[in-house]
C-alpha positions in Angstrom: 105.4 118.0 89.4 107.2 120.4 91.7 106.1 120.8 95.5 103.6 123.4 94.7 101.8 121.1 92.0 101.9 118.0 94.2 100.1 119.9 97.1 97.4 121.4 94.8 96.7 117.8 93.6 96.8 116.7 97.1 94.1 119.5 97.8 92.1 118.7 95.1 91.5 115.0 96.8 89.4 116.9 99.5 87.4 118.7 96.5 89.5 122.4 97.2 90.6 124.1 94.5 94.0 125.8 94.8 94.8 129.1 92.5 97.8 130.7 92.4 98.0 134.2 93.9 97.2 137.3 91.7 100.7 139.0 92.5 99.5 142.2 90.7 96.8 142.7 93.8 99.7 143.1 95.9 102.9 145.5 95.7 105.3 143.6 97.9 105.2 140.2 96.5 104.9 138.5 99.9 101.8 136.4 99.2 101.0 132.7 99.8 101.5 130.5 97.2 97.6 129.6 96.9 94.2 131.2 97.6 92.1 127.9 98.1 88.5 127.6 97.3 85.6 125.4 98.3 82.6 125.3 96.2 83.8 128.6 94.6 84.1 130.4 97.9 87.6 131.5 99.4 88.3 128.8 102.0 91.9 129.4 103.1 95.4 130.6 102.2 97.9 128.1 101.5 101.9 128.3 101.4 104.1 125.4 100.3 107.5 124.7 101.4 109.5 122.2 100.3 111.7 120.1 102.9 114.7 119.4 100.5 117.5 117.0 101.2 120.4 118.7 103.2 123.6 118.5 100.3 126.1 119.9 102.7 127.9 116.5 102.7 127.4 116.2 99.2 128.7 119.5 98.4 131.8 118.9 100.4 132.3 115.4 98.8 132.1 117.1 95.2 135.0 119.6 96.1 137.2 117.0 97.9 140.1 115.2 96.3 140.0 111.3 95.9 140.5 109.5 99.3 140.3 112.9 101.2 137.9 112.6 104.3 135.3 115.3 104.6 132.5 116.0 107.1 132.8 117.8 110.5 130.7 118.9 113.5 127.9 121.2 113.0 124.1 121.6 114.5 121.5 119.9 112.8 120.3 122.0 110.2 116.6 120.4 109.9 115.3 122.5 113.2 116.6 125.8 111.7 115.3 125.2 108.0 112.0 124.3 109.5 111.6 127.5 112.0 112.8 129.5 108.9 110.1 128.2 106.7 107.5 128.7 109.5 108.5 132.4 110.2 108.6 133.4 106.2 105.2 131.9 105.8 103.8 134.0 108.5 104.9 137.1 106.9 103.4 135.6 103.6 100.1 134.9 105.5 100.2 138.5 107.1 100.2 140.3 103.6 97.0 138.9 102.7 95.4 138.0 105.9 96.4 139.9 108.7 93.2 139.8 110.9 93.3 136.2 110.2 89.6 136.2 108.6 90.3 133.0 106.8 92.6 129.8 107.7 96.1 130.1 107.0 97.6 126.6 106.0 101.4 125.7 105.4 102.0 122.5 103.9 105.3 120.7 103.5 106.2 118.5 101.1 109.4 116.5 102.3 112.1 115.0 100.2 114.5 114.7 103.0 114.8 111.0 104.4 116.7 112.5 107.4 113.8 114.6 108.1 110.3 114.0 109.3 106.9 114.9 110.8 108.4 114.7 114.4 110.9 117.3 113.6 108.0 119.5 112.7 106.3 118.5 116.0 109.2 119.3 117.9 109.9 122.9 116.5 106.2 123.7 117.2 105.9 122.0 120.7 109.5 122.1 121.8 109.3 118.4 122.8 111.2 115.3 121.9 108.6 112.2 121.7 110.2 109.3 122.9 109.2 105.6 121.5 108.2 105.0 125.2 105.6 107.7 125.1 107.4 110.4 127.5 108.3 113.7 126.2 111.1 115.8 127.1 111.1 119.7 126.4 114.7 119.7 124.8 113.6 121.9 121.7 111.8 124.9 123.7 114.5 127.2 122.0 113.0 126.6 118.9 109.2 126.5 119.8 109.6 129.7 122.3 112.1 131.3 120.1 111.5 133.8 117.0 108.3 131.3 115.6 106.4 131.6 118.8 104.0 134.1 117.6 104.3 132.5 114.0 102.7 129.5 115.1 99.4 131.3 116.4 98.7 132.5 112.9 98.9 128.8 111.0 96.0 126.9 111.6 97.0 123.8 110.0 100.1 122.3 109.0 100.4 119.4 106.4 103.2 117.4 106.2 103.1 115.6 102.9 106.0 113.1 102.5 107.7 111.5 99.7 108.6 108.4 101.6 105.7 107.8 104.2 102.0 108.7 104.7 100.8 112.2 105.0 100.1 113.9 108.3 98.0 116.5 109.6 98.9 118.8 112.6 95.8 121.1 113.6 96.6 124.4 115.7 95.7 124.2 119.4 96.9 127.9 119.6 93.8 129.1 117.7 91.0 127.1 117.6 89.0 129.6 115.4 88.7 127.6 112.2 89.4 124.1 114.0 86.0 122.8 112.8 85.7 123.8 109.4 89.1 122.5 108.8 88.5 119.3 110.5 85.3 119.0 108.0 87.1 119.9 105.0 89.8 117.1 105.7 87.7 114.7 107.0 88.5 114.7 110.7 86.1 114.3 113.8 87.4 117.2 116.0 86.3 115.4 119.1 88.9 112.8 118.0 92.0 114.9 117.5 94.8 114.0 119.6 96.0 116.7 121.8 99.9 117.3 121.6 100.8 119.3 124.5 103.6 122.1 124.0 
């Protein structure tokens, strides 16, 4: 199964039916992956992104001679990849839901063991979350950068991991659909843990 099929199956576990978008209805083709229905009524839109394994070093090794050292310094690509996914998704949601009449869900299927839910939390909040419970605002260049306005248009982030349990991140920027999303995914909105940005 590809990442879209995996997310479709995941949503069906919550009695949500994901249907591929009818591209004929929109000339520019920039639509989310799914229209999602609950009891045959449109419930939300869902875009699926795959957080694939970074193959930069693998490609360098492939091109190297036996015994040759490869590698080098570079910025961690995980944060740029996530912000790019968020930015593109917002454009896809805007193509069909500009006025946010319906919830927008961005679902990540993660296949990269070097990336995780905390990376998504970092780019959205701008914070590093330490094991001792303290937060450090060291990623503000991402959260306050080009995705700042994009985050406000995504009402729920789903992180489905190939290696660990799935996670949900409900938007605090826009609480417009929080209750209905919580109900659909079996969360008590009063018990949501608030993650400060």
